VOSE-388775 format. One record per residue (C-alpha): x, y, z; residue in one letter. Coordinates in steps of 0.5 Angstrom, whole numbers, plus 500, padded with zeros to 3 digits. Layout:
N
XYZA ...
# end
This chain:
277
855711743M 848712741N 845713735K 843721737K 850722738L 853719732L 848723728A 851729732L 858728728Y 856725722G 859718724L 857711722K 861709728W 865711734N 872711731P 875710737F 871704740S 875697741P 869694737E 871697730L 869693724P 874690721T 874694715E 876700719A 882698722L 888701721Y 893697717R 901698716T 905696711A 909691715S 902688717V 900687710D 906684709H 905679714F 898677712L 901676705W 906671708R 901667712V 897666706Q 902664701Q 907660706S 904658712L 897656710V 900652705R 906649708E 904649716G 908651722G 908657727F 908664726A 909669732L 906676733I 910680739S 910687742G 908691748D 901692750P 897697745G 902696739T 897693735G 898685736K 890683737S 888688731V 893684727S 890678729L 883680727R 885683720L 889676719L 882672721S 878676717E 883676711H 884668712L 876667713S 875670706N 880665702Q 877659699R 878652703D 881656709V 879654716T 880659721V 879657729G 882661735A 883659742I 880664747V 882661754H 890661753P 891659760S 888653760S 890646763T 892641758L 886637759A 882644758D 886645752F 884639749Y 877640750R 877647747E 881644741M 875639740G 870645740D 874649735V 875643730F 869639731G 872633734V 868629740D 874629745L 875626752K 880629756P 881622760S 883619753N 888624751R 891619746W 885618742R 884626742G 891627739F 889622734K 883624732S 885632731L 891629727R 886625723E 881631722R 887636720W 890630715Q 883630712S 882637711H 889637708L 888632703D 881635700S 883642700T 891642700M 891648705T 892647713R 887649718P 889655722V 889656729L 890663732L 892664739I 892671743D 895673749E 899666748A 904668754Q 899666758E 899658756M 903653760P 909650757P 906644757T 901646753V 905649748L 909643747N 903639746E 901644741L 908643738R 907635738L 900635736L 901639729S 907635726S 908628724T 912624720Q 918625724F 917633724D 917633717S 910634715R 906640718N 898639719L 896645722L 898653722S 899656728V 899664730V 901666737L 901673739A 904675746G 908681749D 915680751A 913675756R 912670751L 919671747N 922670754N 918664755K 920661748L 927662750R 927657756R 930650755D 924646755E 921651749L 927652745L 924647740P 918651739L 922658739G 926655733S 920653729R 917660728M 917661721R 914668720I 915674725R 911680726L 914685731V 909690733S 913696735D 911703738Y 909708732A 912714730D 909721730R 907720722E 904713723E 900715729L 897721725M 896716719A 892712724C 888717727L 886720720K 884713717H 880712723L 876719722L 875718715V 873711715T 868713721A 865718716G 868725719N 875727717P 874734720M 871731727L 878734730M 882740728S 889739725D 892742732E 888737736L 891731732M 898733732Q 897734740T 894727741L 900724737C 905728741D 902725747H 900718745A 907716747C 908712740G 902707743N 896706739Y 891704745R 893711748V 892715742L 885712741T 883712749T 885719749M 881721743A 875717746A 875721752E 875727748L 869725744L 865723750A 866730753T 865734746A 858730745A 856731753K 857739751Q 854738744E 861741741L 861742733T 868740733Q 874737737L 880742738D 886744743E 881748748K 877741749L 884738750Y 886743755L 880742759S 880735759V 887733760F 890740762G 889739770A 891732770T 898734767S 898740772S 897736778K 903731775A 908736774R 906739781K 907732784R 914731780A 
# end
């Protein structure tokens, strides 16, 4: 959304864009509690945490908030895996890039040893574990997940050198129930379940987005209620519909988004769906 259209509505940014600044992201009480537990427990003691839920329920947003929260903490190092579907060799290459270790996949033992030495040195000097964030973790091969489990602990599994937060959909939960991954699944010390939101939660999110963007009166109350009723409890569906309405309103240079606009944009689609049914 260009500056001219933002100025039309007195907005600092598009409140429905996936590229919202971190301070504009909506945080629930359960997410706040999860962030606190990771900071107070996982970073100090190491181990695994899990964020799970259906698409559009806030898993990636929770990871963004966690990354920002931990990055502001003293002596905490945060890294992220951006290609979770990598083979074992590419996984080691990426881990070397994330933690600044020169690794050669052809010498896996050397890479294994070098990473652990780097984490041990960080722990000795700061008393905190490095944190590794992995989104879309359901795409990780079982061999890589098991290698990560073995890589992150020492002294016969009594001492953790790394804190790992996995985020994924139901496929990740199912994968962790497989026999070969049961040792990893049993190590999830902290869990956050991103569930479908009720109407009040969706309304709170929508109001938060409008306030932080700078125009709480952008939408009529009736339109906000309608959006929450038709979002199916899904934050992504909510913001996608709102973004479509905002784009249409900007094209028509409307001063406020209301139910009349909603009917003009989505009414025809709903009528066609009813006819097909």
